[in-house]
C-alpha positions as CSV (number, residue, x, y, z in Angstrom):
1,M,3.9,19.7,-8.1
2,Y,2.1,17.5,-10.7
3,Y,0.0,14.8,-9.4
4,K,-0.9,11.8,-11.4
5,P,-3.5,10.7,-12.6
6,L,-4.7,14.4,-12.8
7,S,-5.3,16.4,-15.9
8,E,-3.8,19.9,-16.2
9,N,-7.0,21.6,-15.1
10,Q,-7.5,19.1,-12.3
11,N,-4.1,19.8,-11.1
12,K,-4.6,23.6,-11.2
13,V,-7.8,23.3,-9.2
14,F,-6.2,21.0,-6.6
15,E,-3.2,23.3,-6.2
16,A,-5.6,26.3,-5.6
17,I,-7.4,24.4,-2.9
18,L,-4.2,23.0,-1.4
19,S,-2.6,26.4,-1.2
20,K,-5.5,28.1,0.6
21,I,-6.0,25.2,3.1
22,A,-2.3,24.7,3.7
23,S,-2.2,28.4,4.6
24,N,-4.8,27.8,7.3
25,E,-7.6,29.4,5.2
26,D,-11.0,28.2,4.2
27,A,-11.2,26.3,1.0
28,P,-11.7,28.7,-2.0
29,S,-15.2,29.3,-3.5
30,L,-16.0,28.3,-7.0
31,R,-15.5,31.7,-8.2
32,E,-12.2,32.1,-6.5
33,I,-11.0,28.7,-8.1
34,Q,-12.2,30.0,-11.5
35,K,-10.4,33.2,-11.2
36,I,-7.1,31.4,-9.9
37,T,-7.1,28.7,-12.6
38,G,-8.5,30.6,-15.6
39,I,-11.2,27.9,-16.2
40,K,-13.9,29.4,-18.4
41,S,-17.0,28.5,-16.5
42,L,-18.2,27.6,-13.0
43,R,-19.6,24.4,-14.4
44,G,-16.0,23.5,-15.6
45,V,-14.8,24.1,-12.0
46,T,-17.5,21.8,-10.6
47,L,-16.6,19.0,-13.0
48,Q,-12.9,19.2,-11.9
49,L,-14.0,19.1,-8.3
50,D,-16.3,16.1,-9.0
51,T,-13.2,14.2,-10.4
52,L,-10.9,15.3,-7.5
53,E,-13.4,13.9,-5.1
54,K,-13.9,10.6,-7.0
55,L,-10.0,10.1,-7.0
56,G,-9.7,10.7,-3.2
57,F,-7.9,14.0,-3.3
58,I,-10.6,16.0,-1.6
59,E,-13.9,15.5,0.3
60,R,-16.9,17.8,-0.1
61,K,-19.8,18.0,2.5
62,K,-22.2,20.9,2.0
63,G,-21.0,23.5,-0.5
64,V,-17.5,24.1,-1.5
65,K,-16.7,25.8,1.9
66,G,-17.2,22.4,3.4
67,M,-14.4,20.9,1.3
68,S,-11.3,19.3,2.8
69,V,-8.1,17.9,1.4
70,N,-6.9,14.3,2.0
71,A,-4.5,14.7,4.9
72,A,-1.8,12.9,3.0
73,F,-1.3,15.9,0.6
74,L,-0.9,18.3,3.6
75,K,2.3,16.3,4.7
76,P,3.7,15.3,1.2
77,K,7.3,14.8,2.7
78,E,6.3,11.9,5.0
79,K,7.6,8.7,3.6
80,I,6.5,5.2,4.1
81,S,8.0,1.8,3.0
82,I,5.8,-0.4,0.9
83,P,6.3,-3.8,-0.9
84,F,7.7,-3.5,-4.4
85,M,7.3,-6.3,-6.9
86,A,10.8,-6.1,-8.3
87,S,10.4,-8.5,-11.3
88,I,7.8,-6.3,-13.1
89,I,4.0,-6.6,-13.7
90,P,3.4,-6.6,-17.5
91,A,1.3,-4.0,-19.2
92,G,1.6,-6.0,-22.4
93,Y,1.3,-9.8,-22.3
94,A,0.8,-11.5,-19.0
95,S,3.8,-13.2,-17.4
96,P,4.0,-15.8,-14.6
97,A,3.2,-14.5,-11.1
98,E,5.6,-16.9,-9.5
99,D,8.4,-15.0,-11.2
100,Y,7.9,-12.1,-8.7
101,S,10.2,-11.3,-5.8
102,D,9.3,-8.8,-3.1
103,Q,11.4,-5.8,-2.2
104,K,10.6,-2.5,-0.6
105,I,10.3,1.0,-2.0
106,D,10.1,4.3,-0.1
107,V,7.3,6.6,-1.4
108,S,5.5,9.7,0.0
109,L,2.2,9.3,1.8
110,S,0.8,11.6,-0.9
111,D,1.9,9.0,-3.5
112,T,-0.4,6.5,-1.8
113,K,-3.2,9.0,-1.2
114,G,-2.8,8.4,2.6
115,M,-3.2,4.6,2.3
116,R,-0.6,2.4,4.0
117,N,-1.7,-1.0,3.0
118,V,-0.7,-0.8,-0.6
119,F,2.1,-2.2,-2.9
120,A,4.0,-1.1,-5.9
121,V,4.6,-2.7,-9.2
122,K,6.8,-1.7,-12.2
123,I,5.2,-1.6,-15.6
124,K,6.6,-3.2,-18.7
125,G,5.2,-2.9,-22.2
126,E,2.8,-0.5,-23.9
127,S,-0.7,-2.0,-23.7
128,M,-1.9,0.7,-21.4
129,I,-0.1,3.5,-23.1
130,N,-3.3,5.4,-24.0
131,A,-4.2,5.5,-20.4
132,G,-1.0,7.3,-19.7
133,I,0.7,4.2,-18.3
134,E,4.1,3.8,-19.8
135,D,7.0,1.3,-19.7
136,G,9.1,1.8,-16.6
137,D,6.4,3.6,-14.6
138,I,5.6,2.4,-11.1
139,A,2.0,1.8,-10.3
140,I,0.6,2.0,-6.7
141,I,-1.9,-0.7,-6.0
142,S,-4.5,-1.0,-3.3
143,P,-5.1,-4.7,-2.6
144,Q,-8.8,-5.7,-3.2
145,Q,-10.6,-8.5,-5.0
146,V,-13.5,-6.5,-6.5
147,A,-13.6,-3.5,-8.8
148,N,-16.0,-1.1,-10.5
149,N,-16.5,-1.2,-14.2
150,G,-13.8,1.1,-15.6
151,D,-11.2,0.7,-12.8
152,I,-7.7,-0.1,-13.8
153,V,-6.7,-3.3,-12.0
154,A,-3.9,-5.7,-11.4
155,A,-5.4,-9.1,-12.2
156,L,-4.3,-12.7,-12.2
157,S,-5.4,-15.0,-15.0
158,E,-4.2,-18.4,-16.2
159,E,-1.5,-16.6,-18.1
160,G,-0.2,-14.6,-15.2
161,V,-0.6,-11.2,-13.7
162,T,-1.3,-8.0,-15.7
163,L,-2.5,-4.4,-15.4
164,K,-5.6,-3.7,-17.5
165,R,-8.9,-1.8,-17.3
166,F,-11.7,-3.9,-15.9
167,R,-14.9,-3.8,-18.1
168,I,-18.1,-5.6,-18.1
169,V,-19.5,-5.9,-21.6
170,D,-22.8,-7.7,-22.1
171,D,-22.4,-9.3,-18.6
172,I,-19.1,-10.6,-19.5
173,P,-16.1,-9.4,-17.3
174,M,-12.9,-8.8,-19.2
175,L,-9.5,-7.0,-18.9
176,V,-9.2,-4.4,-21.6
177,P,-6.0,-2.8,-22.8
178,A,-5.6,0.8,-23.6
179,N,-3.8,0.1,-26.9
180,P,-5.5,-1.2,-30.1
181,K,-2.4,-3.4,-30.7
182,Y,-3.5,-5.6,-27.8
183,K,-6.5,-7.8,-27.4
184,P,-8.8,-8.0,-24.3
185,I,-8.4,-10.8,-21.8
186,I,-11.7,-12.7,-21.6
187,G,-12.3,-15.7,-19.2
188,D,-11.4,-16.5,-15.7
189,F,-9.3,-14.1,-13.9
190,Q,-8.9,-12.8,-10.3
191,I,-8.6,-9.1,-9.3
192,Q,-5.6,-8.6,-7.2
193,G,-5.8,-4.8,-6.5
194,K,-6.9,-1.5,-8.0
195,L,-4.6,1.3,-9.4
196,I,-4.7,4.3,-7.2
197,N,-1.7,6.3,-8.4
198,L,1.2,6.2,-10.8
199,I,4.8,7.4,-10.4
200,K,6.1,8.4,-13.8
201,T,9.4,7.2,-15.1
202,E,10.9,10.6,-15.0
203,Q,10.0,11.0,-11.3
204,T,12.0,7.9,-10.4
205,N,15.2,9.0,-12.3
């Protein structure tokens, strides 16, 4: 299985961990992961683990043997129904938030990383294409009003609601696209939620 937003190596590492733990075994050691995945160095393995932990796929305590997998991924078939913004959140130019209408969509608990208080929105446009977010993809959003520098967020401005990367440049907060054809949104805006996962177009067909 391929998990977004993981890279190829991150997926390999996560699958190695998941396979061992799902088989009621201890988490693999760094060297075991290196051997299974073919990653060239132990440092390379550690970097992938750091990212997996940051994204909420795993949790580490003391040493790799203390590693655990987010329970949602051990029960990937469990489905939940979450709100779906049917009229589309733009990943191009902002559109009026009042045009939205709520529906429901069934997703696996692993799609939401175990979170239940989330909603889904459909992407339109190409302003985030260099972040791997394409027209027609479905974004899973965790509702929140604050974000860290670099997070991809759903935000409401005077122009409407859009999905962009939140940045603070010279103490100025802005919404930055991942496509040079589009300009950042600077000014008053309100963060509505944070992107936690992405369901690719091909997965929904």
